[in-house]
C-alpha positions as CSV (number, residue, x, y, z in Angstrom):
1,M,120.2,5.2,78.8
2,S,118.9,9.2,79.4
3,Q,118.8,10.3,83.0
4,L,114.5,11.2,84.3
5,T,115.0,14.7,85.3
6,E,112.1,17.5,86.4
7,Q,111.4,21.0,86.2
8,T,109.2,23.3,86.9
9,L,107.7,26.6,85.2
10,V,106.4,29.5,87.1
11,L,103.3,30.4,85.1
12,E,102.0,34.2,84.8
13,Q,98.0,34.2,86.5
14,D,96.5,34.6,82.9
15,E,98.6,31.4,81.4
16,V,97.2,28.7,84.3
17,Q,94.2,28.2,82.2
18,D,95.9,27.2,79.4
19,F,97.7,24.2,80.8
20,S,94.4,23.2,83.4
21,R,92.6,20.2,82.7
22,R,90.3,22.6,81.2
23,N,92.8,22.0,77.8
24,E,93.3,18.6,78.9
25,A,93.4,17.8,74.8
26,K,96.7,20.0,74.8
27,L,98.6,18.9,77.6
28,I,98.0,15.5,76.7
29,E,99.4,16.3,73.0
30,I,102.6,17.6,74.8
31,E,102.9,14.4,76.9
32,R,102.7,12.1,73.7
33,T,104.6,14.2,71.9
34,F,107.7,14.1,74.5
35,N,107.1,11.1,76.1
36,A,106.7,13.1,79.8
37,R,104.9,13.7,82.9
38,V,103.2,17.0,82.2
39,V,101.0,18.0,85.8
40,L,100.3,22.0,87.4
41,R,100.2,22.6,90.8
42,G,98.5,25.9,91.1
43,N,100.8,27.8,88.7
44,M,103.6,25.8,89.1
45,L,103.8,23.2,85.8
46,K,106.0,20.4,86.5
47,I,107.3,18.6,83.4
48,M,108.8,14.9,84.5
49,G,110.7,12.7,82.4
50,A,113.8,11.7,80.1
51,E,116.4,14.9,80.3
52,E,116.2,15.5,76.7
53,E,112.4,15.0,76.0
54,V,112.0,17.4,78.9
55,E,114.6,19.9,77.4
56,A,112.3,19.7,73.8
57,A,109.2,20.3,76.0
58,I,110.0,23.3,78.0
59,A,111.9,25.0,74.9
60,V,108.2,23.9,73.2
61,I,106.0,24.8,76.0
62,Q,108.2,28.5,76.3
63,D,107.4,29.5,72.7
64,L,103.8,28.8,73.3
65,R,103.7,31.1,76.4
66,M,105.7,34.2,73.7
67,L,102.6,33.5,70.8
68,R,100.4,34.1,73.7
69,R,101.8,37.1,75.0
70,K,102.1,38.7,71.0
71,G,98.4,37.9,71.0
72,G,98.8,34.4,68.7
73,S,96.0,31.9,69.5
74,L,95.8,28.4,67.8
75,T,93.4,25.5,67.2
76,Q,93.3,22.1,68.6
77,Q,94.6,21.1,65.0
78,E,97.0,24.1,64.8
79,F,98.3,23.4,68.5
80,K,98.9,19.5,67.7
81,L,100.8,20.7,64.3
82,A,103.4,23.4,66.3
83,V,104.1,20.8,68.8
84,R,105.2,18.4,66.9
85,Q,107.7,20.6,64.2
86,A,108.4,22.4,67.1
87,S,109.6,19.0,68.7
88,T,111.3,18.0,65.9
89,A,113.8,20.9,66.2
90,A,114.6,21.1,69.8
91,K,115.3,17.3,69.2
92,R,117.5,18.0,66.0
93,P,121.2,18.1,67.4
94,A,123.0,21.7,67.5
95,K,124.8,21.0,64.1
96,A,121.8,20.3,62.1
97,R,120.0,23.3,63.6
98,G,122.9,25.4,62.3
99,D,123.1,24.0,58.6
100,K,121.8,26.8,56.4
101,G,120.4,24.6,53.8
102,A,118.3,23.1,56.0
103,T,116.8,25.7,57.2
104,E,116.4,27.7,54.4
105,S,114.8,24.4,52.4
106,R,112.4,22.8,55.4
107,G,112.5,25.8,57.9
108,F,111.4,23.5,60.7
109,D,113.4,25.7,63.2
110,R,111.7,29.0,63.0
111,P,109.8,29.6,66.7
112,I,106.1,28.3,66.8
113,S,105.0,32.3,67.9
114,E,106.9,33.4,64.7
115,I,104.7,31.1,62.4
116,F,101.4,31.3,63.4
117,L,101.6,35.4,63.7
118,D,102.1,35.7,60.1
119,D,99.2,36.7,58.4
120,I,98.0,37.1,55.0
121,P,96.3,40.2,54.2
122,L,93.2,39.1,52.2
123,P,89.8,41.0,51.2
124,L,88.0,38.1,52.9
125,K,88.4,36.4,55.9
126,R,86.6,33.6,56.7
127,R,89.2,32.6,59.3
128,R,92.7,33.2,60.1
129,L,95.2,32.7,57.3
130,S,98.6,32.2,58.1
131,P,101.4,29.7,57.9
132,I,101.0,27.4,59.8
133,T,104.1,24.6,59.5
134,G,108.0,26.0,59.5
135,G,107.9,25.1,55.6
136,Q,105.1,27.4,54.9
137,K,106.8,30.0,56.8
138,T,109.9,30.0,54.3
139,Y,107.6,29.6,51.1
140,I,105.7,33.0,52.1
141,E,109.3,34.5,53.1
142,M,110.1,33.4,49.5
143,I,108.1,34.6,47.6
144,R,108.2,38.2,49.7
145,K,111.8,38.5,48.6
146,K,112.2,36.2,45.5
147,D,110.5,37.3,41.6
148,I,110.4,33.0,40.7
149,V,110.1,30.8,43.7
150,F,108.9,26.9,43.2
151,G,107.0,25.2,45.7
152,I,108.4,21.2,45.9
153,G,106.6,18.4,48.1
154,P,103.8,15.8,48.2
155,A,100.2,16.6,48.9
156,G,98.8,18.3,51.2
157,T,101.7,21.0,52.8
158,G,99.8,24.3,50.9
159,K,101.8,24.7,48.4
160,T,99.0,26.0,46.0
161,Y,96.3,27.3,48.6
162,L,99.5,29.5,49.9
163,A,100.7,30.9,46.4
164,V,97.0,31.6,45.6
165,A,96.6,33.9,48.9
166,M,99.9,35.3,48.1
167,A,98.6,36.0,44.3
168,V,95.1,37.6,45.9
169,S,97.0,39.4,48.5
170,A,99.5,41.4,46.1
171,L,96.9,41.7,44.5
172,I,94.5,43.8,46.7
173,S,98.1,45.7,47.7
174,G,98.0,46.5,44.3
175,K,102.1,45.1,44.1
176,V,100.2,43.5,40.7
177,S,97.3,44.6,38.5
178,R,96.7,40.5,37.8
179,I,96.7,37.0,38.7
180,I,97.3,34.1,36.0
181,L,96.9,31.1,37.0
182,C,97.9,27.9,35.2
183,R,97.9,24.1,34.9
184,P,99.1,21.9,32.0
185,A,95.7,19.8,30.7
186,V,98.7,16.5,30.7
187,E,95.3,14.2,30.6
188,A,93.9,15.2,27.4
189,G,97.6,16.1,25.7
190,E,96.9,19.9,26.1
191,K,94.4,19.7,22.8
192,L,91.3,21.4,25.0
193,G,89.5,21.2,21.5
194,F,88.3,18.0,21.7
195,L,86.8,18.3,24.9
196,P,83.2,19.8,24.9
197,G,82.2,23.0,25.9
198,D,83.4,26.1,25.7
199,M,87.1,27.2,27.1
200,K,86.2,28.0,30.9
201,E,84.1,24.0,30.9
202,K,87.2,22.2,28.8
203,L,89.6,23.5,32.3
204,D,87.1,23.2,34.7
205,P,88.4,20.2,35.5
206,Y,91.6,20.8,35.4
207,V,91.3,24.0,37.5
208,R,89.1,23.1,40.2
209,P,91.2,23.6,42.8
210,L,92.4,27.2,42.2
211,Y,88.8,28.1,42.0
212,D,88.3,26.5,45.0
213,A,91.2,29.0,46.5
214,L,89.8,31.8,45.0
215,Y,86.9,31.3,46.3
216,E,87.9,30.7,50.5
217,M,89.9,34.3,50.2
218,M,87.6,37.0,48.0
219,E,83.6,37.5,47.4
220,A,82.4,35.1,44.3
221,E,81.2,38.3,42.9
222,R,84.7,40.0,42.9
223,I,86.2,36.5,41.6
224,R,83.0,36.6,38.8
225,Q,84.1,40.9,37.5
226,A,87.5,39.9,38.0
227,L,87.4,36.5,35.6
228,E,85.0,38.5,33.7
229,T,87.6,41.5,33.0
230,G,90.7,39.7,32.9
231,V,92.0,40.8,36.3
232,I,91.8,37.0,36.9
233,E,93.1,34.8,34.7
234,I,92.9,30.7,34.5
235,A,94.2,29.3,31.1
236,P,95.7,26.1,30.6
237,L,99.6,26.2,29.9
238,A,99.7,26.0,26.6
239,F,98.5,29.2,26.1
240,M,101.0,31.2,27.8
241,R,103.4,30.6,24.3
242,G,104.4,34.0,22.8
243,R,102.8,35.7,25.8
244,T,105.0,38.5,28.0
245,L,103.4,39.2,31.5
246,N,104.0,42.1,32.7
247,N,102.5,43.2,36.5
248,S,101.3,39.8,37.1
249,F,101.8,37.3,39.7
250,V,101.7,34.0,37.5
251,I,101.1,30.0,39.5
252,L,102.2,27.4,37.6
253,D,100.2,24.4,39.3
254,E,101.2,20.5,38.8
255,A,104.0,21.9,37.3
256,Q,106.0,18.3,37.8
257,N,103.5,17.3,34.4
258,T,105.5,19.9,32.3
259,S,108.3,18.5,30.1
260,P,111.8,21.0,30.5
261,E,110.7,22.5,27.0
262,Q,107.3,23.5,28.5
263,M,109.1,24.7,31.6
264,K,112.1,27.2,30.2
265,M,108.5,28.4,27.7
266,F,106.4,29.4,30.7
267,L,109.6,30.5,33.3
268,T,110.8,33.0,30.3
269,R,107.3,34.8,29.6
270,L,107.9,36.6,33.2
271,G,107.6,40.6,32.9
272,F,108.8,43.8,34.5
273,E,107.4,43.8,38.0
274,S,106.1,40.0,37.7
275,K,106.8,36.9,40.2
276,A,106.1,33.3,39.3
277,V,105.5,30.5,42.0
278,I,105.4,27.0,40.8
279,T,104.2,24.0,42.6
280,G,104.5,20.1,42.1
281,D,104.8,17.2,43.7
282,V,108.1,15.1,41.9
283,T,106.3,11.9,43.5
284,Q,103.3,12.7,41.3
285,V,104.3,13.0,37.6
286,D,101.8,12.0,35.0
287,L,103.6,12.0,31.9
288,P,104.2,9.5,29.7
289,R,107.2,6.9,30.0
290,G,110.1,8.0,29.5
291,T,109.2,12.1,29.3
292,K,111.4,13.5,32.1
293,S,109.6,15.9,34.1
294,G,110.2,19.6,33.5
295,L,110.1,20.3,37.6
296,V,113.1,17.1,38.3
297,H,114.7,18.9,35.6
298,V,114.4,22.9,36.3
299,Q,115.8,22.1,39.7
300,E,119.4,21.0,38.1
301,V,119.3,24.1,36.0
302,L,118.6,26.6,38.2
303,A,120.2,25.5,41.1
304,K,122.6,27.8,41.5
305,V,121.2,31.1,39.7
306,D,120.3,34.3,42.2
307,D,116.9,34.9,42.9
308,I,115.2,31.9,42.0
309,A,114.3,29.9,45.2
310,F,113.7,26.5,45.9
311,V,111.4,25.5,48.9
312,R,111.0,21.9,49.2
313,F,108.4,20.4,52.0
314,G,108.5,17.2,53.3
315,Q,105.9,15.0,55.7
316,K,106.4,17.1,58.4
317,D,104.5,19.9,56.5
318,V,101.4,18.5,55.6
319,V,98.7,20.0,57.1
320,R,95.6,17.5,56.0
321,H,93.7,14.6,58.2
322,D,96.4,13.1,60.2
323,L,96.6,9.7,58.4
324,V,98.1,11.6,54.9
325,M,101.1,12.6,57.5
326,K,101.6,8.9,57.7
327,I,101.0,7.7,54.7
328,V,103.4,10.4,53.0
329,E,105.5,9.3,55.3
330,A,105.1,5.5,54.7
331,Y,105.6,6.7,50.8
332,E,109.4,8.6,51.8
333,K,109.9,5.3,53.6
334,F,109.3,2.3,50.6
335,D,111.4,4.9,48.7
336,D,114.4,5.3,50.0
337,A,114.6,1.5,50.7
338,S,113.7,0.3,47.1
339,E,116.4,3.0,46.0
340,G,119.1,1.4,48.5
341,K,117.9,-1.7,47.0
342,K,118.5,-0.7,43.4
343,K,122.1,0.7,44.4
344,S,122.6,-3.2,46.1
345,R,121.9,-4.6,43.1
346,V,124.2,-2.4,40.9
347,R,126.8,-3.2,43.5
348,D,126.3,-6.6,43.0
349,L,126.7,-6.7,39.3
350,D,129.7,-4.8,38.8
């Protein structure tokens, strides 16, 4: 059983309000996350509880103070996400925290201030746009550093949204001359000619999430002009065959619905001064039964190729409704248990 302890932090005068009962929701979140009691007396902040929990709470509070000193601020939802992730990192064993592979793929061990102060420059800012999880921070860094990046993980982790944001930022800064967004049209077997309407109308059901992201980052008129002039192009994956994409930021979304052949075709389109981001969730494959996902296959093929990064998101990176995180976690546990039962049956047969 952990030993009970109490620690005290001395706050600067301008920090006192951050931890006063005016911000009761934040105090409650810290207390709930760390199963500890937090009490403010004047400028003295006392944290009481199990020793491990108090140490973790202190580390997170100090990180939040650093964020404030650097000019950052968090919404209530961002605060909840930040505290939960920071608590995960603070409670991990030292050996695990020093594991390079875990940091590169999950990014939980980032200071809150480092994550939330990494703004993405955009022409239209209806709200501050920056990573809000450690995994997202790692994802953005890899997109900056590498020419090909795979973002793999569950729904709600910001894979597509952040990829579009990075593409728009690269376009307005002159790093690329065009953006190409594509998705496999699995339900129609890529035979879009059988669907009613012109090409835009045929594609709309498949690329709507890409449009939604664009309209949050650029003015509508600017998007319309860019689409008309080809500066922004939205196309089905089948239209990539035979092309060489130079000076472009290319995004392949829903990549779990590609075949290995389609994935190879897409990756070999990349030309000079170009960057590609491939996103998908390998747990939501819509391909015909028996068809291997190109996103699963490519991880085996390109695992050791330099200048290609695989960023794997987990349920801690989900930034939608709290229930979405719980749903993803429940499915992960169910799948792990099912896999364990399969292995057990195989051993019994042997």
